[in-house]
Every structure is written in structure tokens, then in C-alpha cells.
Wavefront OBJ file of the C-alpha trace (Angstrom):
o trace
v -17.241 -16.325 -19.732
v -13.926 -15.547 -19.413
v -12.219 -14.024 -16.163
v -11.510 -10.557 -16.636
v -8.140 -9.260 -15.332
v -8.561 -9.195 -11.360
v -5.255 -8.638 -8.837
v -5.168 -8.101 -4.810
v -4.817 -4.531 -4.581
v -4.249 -3.852 -0.435
v -5.137 -5.902 2.018
v -6.982 -2.955 4.545
v -7.118 -2.800 7.902
v -9.932 -0.385 9.671
v -8.564 1.504 12.966
v -8.742 4.328 14.709
v -5.061 5.749 13.870
v -3.495 4.732 10.374
v -0.499 6.372 11.168
v 0.440 4.616 14.616
v -0.913 1.498 13.106
v 1.118 1.616 9.990
v 4.612 2.491 12.669
v 4.027 -0.395 14.701
v 3.425 -2.909 10.943
v 6.334 -1.311 9.480
v 8.362 -1.419 12.573
v 7.177 -5.104 12.501
v 7.942 -6.136 8.738
v 10.355 -3.723 8.404
v 8.135 -2.121 5.034
v 8.493 1.653 4.715
v 6.363 4.294 4.025
v 4.334 4.420 0.738
v 1.540 6.247 1.029
v 0.280 9.065 3.687
v -2.646 11.115 4.216
v -4.504 11.778 7.665
v -7.338 8.752 6.990
v -5.328 6.130 4.684
v -1.916 5.197 5.045
v -0.201 2.177 3.281
v 3.148 0.155 3.498
v 5.213 -1.250 0.566
v 6.926 -4.819 1.512
v 8.513 -6.542 -1.805
v 7.506 -6.611 -5.029
v 3.861 -6.205 -4.790
v 2.853 -6.553 -1.344
v 1.196 -3.970 0.439
v -0.917 -3.016 3.550
v -3.024 -0.308 3.554
v -4.543 1.291 7.097
v -7.898 3.409 7.033
v -9.353 5.671 9.479
v -12.498 4.012 11.413
v -13.013 5.985 14.663
v -15.687 3.773 15.538
v -13.403 0.831 15.223
v -14.016 -2.147 18.217
v -11.772 -5.027 17.927
v -13.237 -8.415 17.935
v -13.367 -10.538 20.688
v -11.913 -13.964 19.812
v -13.017 -16.637 20.350
v -16.647 -15.622 22.133
v -17.307 -12.851 18.395
v -14.689 -15.078 16.348
v -12.326 -13.678 13.851
v -13.079 -11.509 10.534
v -9.792 -11.590 9.293
v -6.686 -11.955 10.892
v -2.714 -11.712 9.397
v -0.290 -14.483 9.088
v 3.178 -13.637 9.311
v 6.270 -16.115 8.603
v 9.520 -16.038 10.910
v 12.243 -18.051 11.439
v 12.748 -17.997 15.008
v 9.440 -17.615 17.436
v 11.399 -16.593 20.907
v 13.210 -13.273 18.620
v 9.911 -12.826 17.018
v 7.444 -13.112 20.015
v 10.099 -10.787 21.815
v 10.431 -8.007 19.173
v 6.509 -7.937 18.487
v 5.659 -7.518 21.860
v 8.850 -5.005 22.453
v 6.452 -2.786 19.709
v 3.248 -2.785 21.923
v 2.026 -6.222 20.634
v -0.102 -8.420 23.309
v 0.001 -12.490 23.745
v -3.024 -14.135 23.212
v -2.431 -17.290 23.104
v 0.966 -18.910 23.139
v 2.916 -22.074 21.363
v 2.508 -24.286 24.247
v -0.951 -24.674 22.603
v 0.339 -24.247 19.047
v 4.028 -25.242 18.752
v 3.908 -23.613 15.078
v 2.309 -20.264 15.486
v 1.515 -18.082 18.177
v -1.826 -15.644 18.690
v -1.378 -11.753 19.019
v -3.449 -8.351 18.747
v -1.957 -5.278 17.464
v -1.780 -2.351 19.469
v -5.382 -0.901 17.584
v -7.002 -5.040 18.350
v -6.118 -7.207 15.208
v -5.308 -10.408 15.808
v -1.783 -11.876 13.589
v -0.241 -14.986 14.418
v 3.365 -15.669 13.987
v 3.244 -18.711 12.280
v 6.755 -20.999 12.103
v 8.452 -21.777 8.841
v 7.882 -25.336 7.396
l 1 2 3 4 5 6 7 8 9 10 11 12 13 14 15 16 17 18 19 20 21 22 23 24 25 26 27 28 29 30 31 32 33 34 35 36 37 38 39 40 41 42 43 44 45 46 47 48 49 50 51 52 53 54 55 56 57 58 59 60 61 62 63 64 65 66 67 68 69 70 71 72 73 74 75 76 77 78 79 80 81 82 83 84 85 86 87 88 89 90 91 92 93 94 95 96 97 98 99 100 101 102 103 104 105 106 107 108 109 110 111 112 113 114 115 116 117 118 119 120 121
């Protein structure tokens, strides 16, 4: 059987306030608002990259490491110190710093999703 054409449309984060979380990631990534409804917001990145935020009023973030991490974003950076200051200034919470892992740092976004700042190779 030949594989049918299947591609990636969005990465979607559930959250209690899609506009607010889209604003956070838009500022972090420098991406523009692509679409905005009360329950669905999309950021447009370079090319076909898009990140969406879906209303989930009962969203409860996972407790890592006790519950594991179901999904997280790895964001590529050139400067750990500047990038750390930037995301913290936008409302991220530091979870695990580079002392434990020199090439990446773990954060929580304002809704509680985990993401990592990862130094370019």
C-alpha cells in the first residue's frame, strides 16, 4: 500500500486563555498572529510553521517529574543567558537550569506547559 499524503498542520497547546498564551509564545518566538477566535488562536512562523492554542477551561498542567511530560517544545537558541532573561521577563518560570544540563534549560510557560531552550549545536 502506498502512503497517502499526510503532513503536519499544527502543534496545538490546550490552555485556559488561548489569546494570552499565544501572546506569550508570539513574543518569545517573534511570530505573528495568524488567526484568532475566542477558542482558537494560531501563530504563524516562518514558512509553514504554525503553533495553535485551543481553549480548554479545565486544563491542568502535568507535574513533572512525578507525572512525566506528555509533550513539550524545544526552542533552539544561540545565547542561553539572553534567552533565559527574555523568557523569564515574559512570564516563564525556570524549572531546571543549565547547571544540570549545559545545553538546555527547562521552563514552564504561563499556562504550565514545559518548554526547553536548547543551544544550537
